[in-house]
Each structure stands twice: as C-alpha cells, then as structure tokens.
N, C-alpha and C positions, 0 to 999 in steps of 0.2 A: 313813096314812101308812108308805109302806115304810122299812124301815130295811137298810143295808148289813151283808150274811153272807156267810161265804165261799162262793164262786161267782156272787155276784150278777152281773147285768148293768147296765153304770152308762152313764149320759149326763151328761156334765160338761164344765164348763170348770176349766182348772187352767193356773197358770204357777209356774216352778219356775225359782230362783234359786240363785246361788251365794253364798257368804260375803260379796262386796264387792257384791252385788246385783244383779250383770249376770243378765238374763233368759236363759235356756236355751232354754225353750219357753213359749209363749203361745199359748192358745186362745181368750181371752176377745173378741177381735176379729173372730173366725171363726167357722166349724163348731164345735161343742163336740166333744170325742172321744167315743167309744164303746169300751167293754171290758169285760170279762169277768176278774172277780177269781182269782186262782190261776194265771192262763195266762201269767205272767211279761210282761205288758205295763208293769207296774209294779214298782218294786223291793218285795222281801217287806214292806220296813220302812215304806214308805209304804201299802200296801195292809193292813197291819195297824191303822196308825192311821185307817184309815176305817172298820172295821168299827164297828158299832154306832151310825153317824151316819145320822141322818134324812135322807130326801128332801128337797131345797129348803135343806139346811145351806150356809153357806157359811163357811168358816174358815179358818186358817192352819196348817199344821203345821209346827215348826220341828225339823230332825232333825241331832244332833250329828255331828261330822266323824267320817266311816267309817261312821256308821249307815245311810246312804241306800244306798250304793253299794260298801261294803266298805272296807279300809285299800287304800292304794297298795302294791303287792306288784312289789318290784324284779326278779322273775324273770318279768316279764310285760313287760319291755322288752327287745326282742331283735333282733337282727343277722338279715337276710334277704337272702341271696344274690341276686344279680341273677340269675343261671342260674333260680333257683326261680320266681323274680318274673315272669320269662318265661314259664315253665311252667304258670304260673298264670292270665296273663294277656296282655296286649298286649305284645311285646316291644319297640314301640316306646314306649311309655307312660314320661314323664317323671315323677318322683316329687319334689316339693318340700316342705319342712320346713311343717307346718299341713296337708298333705292326709289324708284320711281314706280309707284302701283297705279295700274289703270283700275277706275271705277265706271260701273254702269250708271248713266243718267237714270232718274226717276221713271222715265217713260219707256227704259229701256231700247231706245234707238239710237243711242252713241254712249260715249265716254269720255272722261275727265281724268285728268290724271293728279297724284299728289306726291309729293316726295317725303319721305321720312325723315324726320328731324330729332325723334328721341323714342325709344322702347322703353317702356316701365316693364318691373319684374312681373308684373300680373299680365302682361301681353299686351295691354293698350300700346297706341303706335299714336305719335303726335305726328300729324300730315299738313304739311304746308300747301295749300291747293292753288296758291298766287302763281302765276305765270315766273320761271326764273329769272326774267329779265323785267320783272315788273318792279317801276319805281328807279330805274336805271335808263342811264343813255345809253343809245343803242348807235352802231355804225352798219350801215348796210349799203355795201357795194354791189352794183347790178350791171351787168352786159345783156341790153335787150338784143337777141338774137331774131325774133320772130313777133310779129303781133297780126292776129287775125282779128 
C-alpha cells in the first residue's frame, strides 16, 4: 500500500468547508482531483497533514483559524484606481461587490485574485487580496484514491 510522501502524486476526493460548515469545494460527487504535493495546489498546512497517510484512507483534517491559509492581512485590502484597472483589463468592465478579479503577477508569469469589497463613484475599487479563508478555521475531508 502506498503512503503519501513529499512530492507524491495524488488522486483524491476532498471537501473543504469553512467554520460555519459552508462547503467551499467538493469533488465527492464528480471527478476526483489529481495533484502533486509541493506544487502549491493545496495549502502547506493541508499537505503536511496528508503526509504519512495510506492510499485508501478517508479522514477529516481540522485546521485552526489561520492555519490553512494564514491570518488576514489588513495591508492586502487595497484601493485600485479605475485608470489602472482599464490598463490591466477591459475598460468597459463593471465591477460589483463580491466579484473576484484576476490580476497578472508583476513578472507576467502567473496571476492572483482579488475580491471586490467596495466601488467608489470615481470608479476606484477596493479589493481584498487575502485568501477567502484567511484567518478562519477550515475542515478538510479527504479520501485518498491513489498515491504514486
């Protein structure tokens, strides 16, 4: 029987919930996920808890507030001027509270997301770049289907 190790390739079903039990993502009723540990597809805290588990294991991992996705950082809530948003994307785009917008990384090789928290009359938008579960406890249910 295979055991999860650093760099393992996993096929698994998982369900992630917040402190109130609201499901964030759930693969149990669809295709299982495939991922490689250490590639940033799961938070380091979740990956650490998977290490040593046997193929076929089904378990629940409870992570304390801030453990899974870090603490909320107030400096990651920032106003972005409409002029900059127009340069980065579609100048006709209308932003609304709750929208999640992708931004390119400075090197242009990746992207990161920000959630709209407020839109001013001048078009500036307040974005929260914290992970949506930052600072919250997380429940991670997993069924390890395959470990390579």
